[in-house]
C-alpha positions in Angstrom: 0.0 0.0 0.0 1.1 3.5 -0.8 1.8 5.3 2.5 0.5 8.6 1.1 -2.5 7.7 -1.1 -3.4 4.5 0.9 -3.7 2.7 -2.5 -3.6 -1.1 -2.0 -1.3 -2.8 -4.5 -1.4 -6.3 -3.1 -3.1 -8.1 -0.3 -3.5 -11.5 1.4 -5.6 -12.9 4.3 -5.6 -15.9 6.6 -7.3 -17.2 9.7 -5.3 -17.6 13.0 -6.6 -19.9 15.7 -4.5 -19.3 18.9 -5.9 -22.4 20.7 -5.0 -24.7 17.9 -1.6 -23.2 16.9 1.2 -21.8 19.0 3.5 -19.4 17.1 2.6 -20.5 13.6 4.5 -19.2 10.6 2.7 -17.7 7.6 4.6 -17.1 4.4 3.1 -14.8 1.8 4.3 -12.9 -1.2 3.1 -9.3 -1.8 3.8 -7.8 -5.3 4.1 -4.1 -6.2 5.4 -2.3 -9.3 9.0 -1.3 -9.1 9.4 0.1 -12.7 6.4 2.3 -12.6 7.6 5.9 -12.6 4.4 7.0 -10.8 5.0 4.6 -7.9 8.6 5.6 -7.4 7.5 8.9 -5.9 5.7 7.2 -3.0 6.9 5.2 0.0 5.4 1.8 0.5 4.4 0.1 3.7 3.0 -3.3 4.8 -0.2 -3.1 6.9 -1.4 -6.0 8.9 -5.0 -5.8 10.4 -6.3 -8.2 12.9 -10.1 -8.7 13.3 -12.2 -11.1 15.3 -13.4 -13.6 12.8 -17.0 -13.9 14.1 -17.8 -10.3 14.6 -15.1 -8.6 12.5 -14.4 -6.3 15.5 -11.0 -4.6 14.9 -8.4 -5.9 17.4 -5.1 -4.4 16.3 -3.1 -3.1 13.4 0.6 -2.9 12.5 2.5 -0.9 9.9 6.0 -1.8 8.6 7.5 0.7 6.2 9.6 -0.6 3.3 13.1 0.7 2.9 15.4 0.5 -0.1 12.8 0.9 -2.8 15.3 0.2 -5.5 15.7 -3.5 -4.5 13.7 -6.0 -6.6 13.0 -8.4 -3.7 12.9 -7.7 0.0 12.4 -10.2 2.8 10.7 -9.1 6.0 10.4 -11.3 9.0 8.1 -10.0 11.8 6.8 -11.6 15.0 3.3 -10.3 15.9 2.0 -10.4 19.4 -1.8 -10.2 19.9 -2.7 -8.4 23.1 -5.5 -9.6 25.3 -7.5 -6.3 24.9 -8.1 -4.6 21.6 -5.8 -1.7 20.7 -7.1 0.7 18.1 -4.8 2.9 16.1 -5.9 6.4 15.0 -3.2 6.7 12.3 -3.7 3.4 10.5 -6.9 3.2 8.4 -8.9 0.0 8.9 -12.4 0.7 7.6 -12.9 2.5 4.3 -16.3 4.0 3.5 -16.5 5.4 -0.1 -18.3 4.6 -3.3 -15.8 1.8 -4.1 -17.0 -0.2 -1.1 -20.7 -0.3 -2.0 -20.3 -3.9 -3.4 -19.3 -5.4 0.0 -22.0 -7.0 2.0 -23.4 -5.4 5.1 -21.8 -8.1 7.4 -18.3 -7.5 5.9 -15.6 -4.9 6.4 -14.2 -2.9 3.4 -10.4 -2.4 3.6 -10.0 -0.5 0.3 -9.9 -0.8 -3.4 -7.8 -3.2 -5.5 -6.6 -1.6 -8.7 -5.5 -4.8 -10.4 -8.8 -6.6 -10.0 -10.9 -3.5 -10.1 -13.1 -4.3 -7.1 -13.3 -3.6 -3.4 -11.4 -5.7 -0.8 -13.9 -7.2 1.6 -13.0 -9.0 4.8 -15.6 -11.7 5.3 -16.8 -13.1 8.6 -16.9 -16.8 9.3 -19.1 -19.0 7.1 -19.1 -16.5 4.2 -16.8 -16.3 1.2 -16.5 -14.5 -2.1 -15.0 -11.2 -3.0 -18.3 -9.6 -1.8 -18.9 -12.0 1.1 -22.3 -13.1 -0.1 -21.7 -16.8 -0.5 -22.4 -19.1 2.5 -19.6 -21.6 3.2 -19.7 -24.4 5.7 -17.2 -27.2 5.4 -18.1 -28.9 8.7 -19.9 -32.2 8.7 -21.4 -34.2 11.5 -18.4 -36.4 11.7 -15.8 -33.7 11.2 -14.8 -33.7 14.9 -16.1 -37.2 15.6 -18.7 -35.9 18.0 -16.1 -34.7 20.5 -15.7 -31.1 19.6 -17.0 -28.0 17.9 -16.2 -27.5 14.2 -15.4 -24.2 12.6 -14.9 -23.5 8.9 -11.7 -21.7 8.0 -10.6 -21.2 4.4 -11.9 -22.7 1.1 -8.5 -22.4 -0.5 -7.1 -25.2 1.7 -7.5 -28.9 1.0 -10.9 -30.4 1.8 -9.5 -32.0 5.0 -7.9 -28.7 6.1 -10.9 -26.4 5.6 -12.1 -26.7 9.2 -10.8 -26.6 12.8 -12.0 -28.6 15.7 -12.2 -27.2 19.3 -12.1 -30.5 21.2 -13.8 -31.3 24.4 -11.7 -31.5 27.6 -11.2 -35.2 27.3 -10.2 -35.3 23.6 -7.5 -33.9 21.4 -6.1 -34.2 17.9 -6.7 -32.7 14.5 -10.2 -34.1 14.4 -10.7 -34.8 18.1 -10.0 -38.5 17.5 -7.5 -39.1 20.3 -8.6 -39.6 23.9 -6.7 -38.0 26.7 -5.5 -39.8 29.7 -7.7 -39.0 32.7 -6.1 -38.6 36.1 -8.6 -38.8 39.0 -7.3 -37.1 42.2 -8.9 -37.2 45.6 -8.0 -35.5 49.0 -7.1 -37.7 52.0 -8.6 -36.8 55.3 -5.6 -35.1 56.7 -5.4 -32.8 53.6 -7.9 -29.9 53.4 -8.8 -28.1 50.3 -6.9 -24.8 49.8 -8.5 -21.5 50.7 -7.9 -20.2 47.3 -10.0 -23.0 45.8 -7.4 -23.4 43.0 -5.3 -26.4 42.3 -2.2 -26.4 40.1 -1.4 -29.6 38.2 2.3 -29.8 37.1 3.0 -32.5 34.6 6.7 -33.1 34.0 7.5 -34.7 30.7 11.1 -35.9 30.2 12.6 -36.1 26.7 15.7 -38.0 25.8 18.8 -35.8 26.0 16.7 -32.7 26.6 15.6 -30.7 29.6 12.2 -31.9 31.1 9.2 -29.9 30.0 6.6 -28.8 32.4 2.9 -28.5 31.5 0.7 -26.6 33.9 -3.1 -27.1 34.3 -5.5 -25.2 36.6 -8.6 -26.4 38.3 -11.0 -24.3 40.4 -12.5 -26.2 43.2 -16.2 -26.2 44.1 -17.8 -27.1 47.4 -20.0 -29.6 45.5 -17.0 -31.7 44.3 -14.3 -33.3 46.5 -12.4 -35.0 43.7 -10.5 -33.6 40.7 -10.0 -34.9 37.2 -7.2 -33.7 34.9 -6.9 -34.8 31.3 -3.4 -35.0 29.8 -2.4 -35.9 26.3 -1.4 -39.5 25.9 2.3 -40.0 25.0 4.1 -43.3 24.6 7.3 -41.8 26.0 5.5 -40.0 28.9 6.9 -40.7 32.3 4.5 -40.2 35.1 5.9 -37.4 37.2 3.2 -35.2 38.5 3.1 -32.5 41.2 0.1 -30.9 42.8 0.4 -27.3 44.1 -2.1 -26.0 46.6 -2.2 -22.3 47.2 -3.7 -21.0 50.5 -3.0 -17.4 49.3 -0.4 -15.5 47.3 2.2 -15.9 50.1 1.6 -19.6 51.1 1.6 -22.7 49.0 2.5 -26.4 49.3 3.8 -29.0 46.8 2.8 -32.6 46.8 4.4 -35.4 44.8 1.4 -37.2 43.2 2.9 -39.6 40.7 6.5 -40.8 40.3 7.1 -43.8 38.1 10.0 -44.7 35.9 8.0 -46.7 33.4 5.6 -45.2 31.0 1.8 -45.6 30.8 1.4 -47.2 27.5 -1.5 -49.5 28.5 -3.1 -47.2 31.1 -6.6 -46.0 30.4 -7.0 -43.9 33.6 -5.1 -43.2 36.8 -6.6 -42.9 40.3 -4.5 -41.3 43.0 -4.8 -39.5 46.3 -3.1 -36.4 47.8 -1.5 -37.5 51.1 0.6 -35.7 53.7 3.4 -38.2 53.1 3.8 -36.9 49.6 4.4 -33.3 50.7 7.6 -31.7 49.3 9.3 -29.8 52.0 11.1 -26.5 51.4 14.8 -26.2 52.1 13.9 -23.6 54.8 12.6 -26.6 56.8 15.6 -28.8 56.2 18.7 -26.7 56.6 19.8 -24.0 59.0 20.3 -20.4 58.1 24.0 -20.9 57.4 23.3 -23.3 54.6 20.4 -21.4 53.2 22.4 -18.2 53.0 25.1 -19.8 50.8 25.2 -19.3 47.0 23.2 -21.8 45.0 26.2 -23.7 43.6 27.7 -24.1 47.1 24.3 -24.8 48.7 23.4 -27.6 46.3 26.3 -29.7 47.6 24.2 -30.4 50.7 21.2 -31.6 48.8 22.1 -35.3 49.3 21.7 -35.1 53.0 17.8 -34.8 53.3 17.3 -38.0 51.3 19.9 -39.9 53.2 19.0 -38.7 56.7 15.3 -38.0 56.6 14.2 -40.4 53.8 12.0 -37.8 52.1 10.2 -38.1 48.8 11.0 -34.6 47.5 12.1 -31.2 48.4 12.6 -27.9 46.6 14.2 -24.5 46.6 13.5 -21.4 44.4 14.8 -23.0 41.2 15.1 -26.7 41.7 12.9 -29.6 42.5 14.6 -32.7 44.0 13.4 -36.3 44.1 14.6 -39.0 46.4 15.0 -42.4 44.6 14.9 -45.9 45.9 18.5 -45.7 47.1 17.9 -42.5 49.0 19.9 -40.4 46.5 18.9 -37.0 45.2 18.0 -36.2 41.6 17.2 -32.5 40.9 16.0 -30.7 37.8 15.1 -27.1 37.0 11.7 -26.2 38.4 10.8 -22.6 39.1 8.8 -22.9 42.4 9.0 -19.4 43.7 6.3 -17.1 42.2 6.9 -13.6 41.3 6.4 -11.1 44.1 4.9 -8.5 41.8 1.2 -8.0 42.0 -0.4 -8.0 38.6 -2.8 -5.3 37.4 -4.8 -8.1 35.7 -5.6 -9.2 39.3 -6.7 -5.7 40.4 -3.3 -5.2 41.9 -4.2 -7.6 44.8 -3.0 -11.0 43.5 -0.5 -13.0 41.5 -1.2 -13.8 37.8 -0.5 -17.2 36.5 -0.7 -18.6 32.9 -0.5 -22.2 31.8 1.9 -21.2 29.0 4.1 -18.2 28.9 4.2 -17.9 25.1 0.7 -19.2 24.1 -1.5 -19.1 27.2 -4.9 -20.7 27.0 -5.9 -20.4 30.7 -5.0 -17.8 33.4 -5.9 -17.5 37.1 -5.3 -15.1 39.9 -4.1 -16.1 43.4 -5.3 -13.3 45.7 -3.7 -11.9 48.7 -5.3 -12.5 52.1 -8.6 -10.8 52.6 -9.2 -10.5 48.8 -11.2 -12.8 46.6 -12.9 -13.1 43.2 -11.8 -14.3 39.8 -9.6 -11.2 39.4 -9.3 -10.4 43.2 -11.8 -7.6 42.6 -13.4 -8.0 46.0 -11.9 -7.1 49.4 -12.9 -8.0 52.9 -10.7 -5.2 54.4 -12.8 -3.3 56.9 -15.6 -5.8 57.0 -16.1 -8.6 59.5 -18.6 -10.6 57.3 -19.5 -10.6 53.7 -22.2 -12.8 52.1 -20.4 -13.3 48.8 -17.2 -14.3 50.6 -19.2 -16.9 52.7 -21.2 -18.6 49.9 -19.2 -17.5 46.8 -17.3 -20.8 46.5 -20.6 -22.8 46.6 -22.0 -21.0 43.5 -22.0 -23.1 40.3 -21.6 -20.5 37.5 -22.4 -22.9 34.7 -26.1 -23.2 35.6 -28.9 -20.7 36.3 -31.3 -23.2 37.7 -31.6 -22.7 41.4 -32.5 -26.4 42.0 -29.2 -27.4 40.5 -27.2 -25.2 42.9 -25.7 -26.4 46.2 -28.0 -26.8 49.2 -26.3 -23.9 50.9 -27.2 -21.6 47.9 -30.8 -22.7 48.0 -31.2 -22.2 51.7 -29.5 -18.8 51.5 -31.8 -17.7 48.6 -34.9 -18.9 50.6 -33.9 -17.0 53.8 -33.0 -13.8 52.0 -36.3 -13.9 50.1 -38.2 -14.2 53.3 -36.2 -11.4 54.9 -36.9 -9.1 51.9 -40.7 -10.0 52.1 -40.7 -9.2 55.8 -38.9 -6.0 55.2 -41.4 -5.0 52.5 -44.3 -5.8 54.7 -42.8 -3.8 57.6 -42.3 -0.8 55.4 -45.9 -1.1 54.1 -47.4 -1.4 57.6 -44.9 0.4 59.6 -47.5 2.6 61.3 -49.1 -0.5 62.7 -45.8 -2.2 63.8 -43.9 0.8 65.1 -46.6 2.2 67.4 -46.9 -0.9 69.6 -43.2 -1.2 69.8 -42.9 2.4 71.0 -45.7 1.9 73.6 -44.0 -1.2 74.8 -40.7 0.6 75.2 -42.4 3.4 77.1 -44.2 1.0 79.5 -41.1 -1.0 80.2 -39.5 1.6 82.6 -42.7 1.8 84.7 -42.7 -1.9 85.1 -39.0 -1.9 86.2 -39.6 1.0 88.7 -42.6 -0.9 90.1 -40.4 -3.8 91.1 -37.6 -1.6 92.4 -39.7 0.6 94.7 -41.9 -2.2 96.1 -42.1 -2.3 99.9 -40.1 0.9 100.2 -40.9 4.2 101.8 -41.5 6.5 98.9 -41.5 9.8 100.7 -37.8 9.5 101.3 -37.1 9.9 97.6 -40.0 12.0 96.4 -38.4 13.2 93.2 -37.6 9.7 91.9 -41.0 8.4 93.0 -42.8 11.3 91.3 -40.8 10.7 88.1 -41.8 7.0 88.2 -45.4 7.9 88.7 -45.4 10.4 85.8 -43.9 7.8 83.5 -47.0 5.7 84.0 -49.0 8.4 82.3 -46.7 8.5 79.2 -48.1 5.3 77.4 -51.8 6.5 77.5 -50.7 9.9 76.2 -48.5 8.3 73.5 -51.6 6.6 72.0 -52.5 10.0 70.6 -49.2 10.3 68.8 -48.8 6.6 67.9 -52.3 5.7 66.6 -54.5 8.8 66.2 -52.3 11.4 64.5 -50.6 9.0 62.0 -54.0 7.7 60.8 -56.0 10.0 58.5 -59.4 8.5 59.6 -58.7 8.9 63.4 -57.1 12.3 62.9 -60.3 13.6 61.1 -62.5 12.2 63.8 -60.3 13.7 66.5 -60.6 17.2 64.9 -64.4 16.9 64.7 -64.6 16.0 68.4 -62.3 18.8 69.4 -64.3 21.4 67.4 -67.6 20.1 69.0 -66.1 20.4 72.5 -64.7 23.9 71.7 -68.1 25.1 70.4 -70.0 23.8 73.5 -67.6 25.3 76.0 -68.6 29.0 75.5 -72.3 28.2 75.7 -71.9 26.3 78.9 -69.9 29.0 80.4 -72.5 31.6 79.4 -75.4 29.7 81.1 -73.4 29.0 84.2 -72.6 32.8 84.5 -76.2 33.8 84.3 -77.2 31.2 86.9 -74.7 32.7 89.4 -75.8 36.2 88.8 
């Protein structure tokens, strides 16, 4: 594209699925005239626009100027990083609205005009193709993903078997979701309680021949309705079962447990059942060595790592960068394992928690481990300054995948019932407050008289005349308060009271007149 006129000389498009591909490479050739005298006066640039395939919402754009215009061929290698949130550029044009874009459909996005083909360049949403995005295209069939995933059409230019992508279910994987994952069922023993963070980290260590072991991390959020966990890992013939479970109490406290440790593979295993026990806890070096050893440099300190396995017969222990296993002969085998989390609080966790991803380069899942007195999926809630909070008490019992109240936990159903009754009672009290408040006031006013009656019984009252007179006068307050509690608030009683007062006032002068004549 010309940087000055925004004229598009060559273009290409493709679909990127981040969950299926990690760091894929796309090779394309873009042509532009180098002998044209008109084009030599302009600078050329490569523009890359990223849209959400379903809605065509603009996500981000990049611009790469071309230097050395006199060269016939130039090779450009760029690594594009898609941010989590959209970033819109005010200088890079994305949507063009002019007369040349009238041919594009209403559901598409017009990027400009192609001089070579003489038509507009339309970016089509999913399931539509054609230069005007008017042709429906769906390459998915019922058996495309073998009934174990969701099929999405991609590009008609590919081979028939490559024109769709499968988003597999949790227990399946593969190009067409035809490979079953290995389920690992995990339960908690009685001496192990579920972590307060309700999040379990599953560390699967896969060893490769002559290479450093690779760690795969999985997350699982606990619910009060489930006491067991199930993780699905991809079945590999050379997979050695070395699995750790990490339980976080909060961002500052965690424990490691060695769950599986076998030298032989799992070629014939269809599922694995195991239990988290206290005997499998991996102890920190802070519990095993004194301060002198811990303060030593790592290379000098690691010389002492044979002692715990020989003296205490442990299964595993760790420091900030190593995880060590004790074998059958009580010898230590260590490998690189970053155990210490970053101390920096992430803004993605509202600045009150640690942010973890299952993969640093191509993350598919992320979770926040909150600091004490903070909770929520992004640590957005805080209990600081509050003694009790309802969402903190019952939040872990809520099942977010269902809106049916009868499928929720019994605690949620009881809470909803009690709160509904309380709101109904509150509404009734507000509606009939003149009936409820008045007897309560009269009862409070009559209570001191009852108390004084028991206090001054069988006592000579003239010794304390002021207190006795005060107690006597208090007995007159409840009858007088009836006027203010029942008559004046009620419109009917208030009208009747006014009529009676007027009648009494009108009769009083007449009676006084006749009584005056009688005396004279």
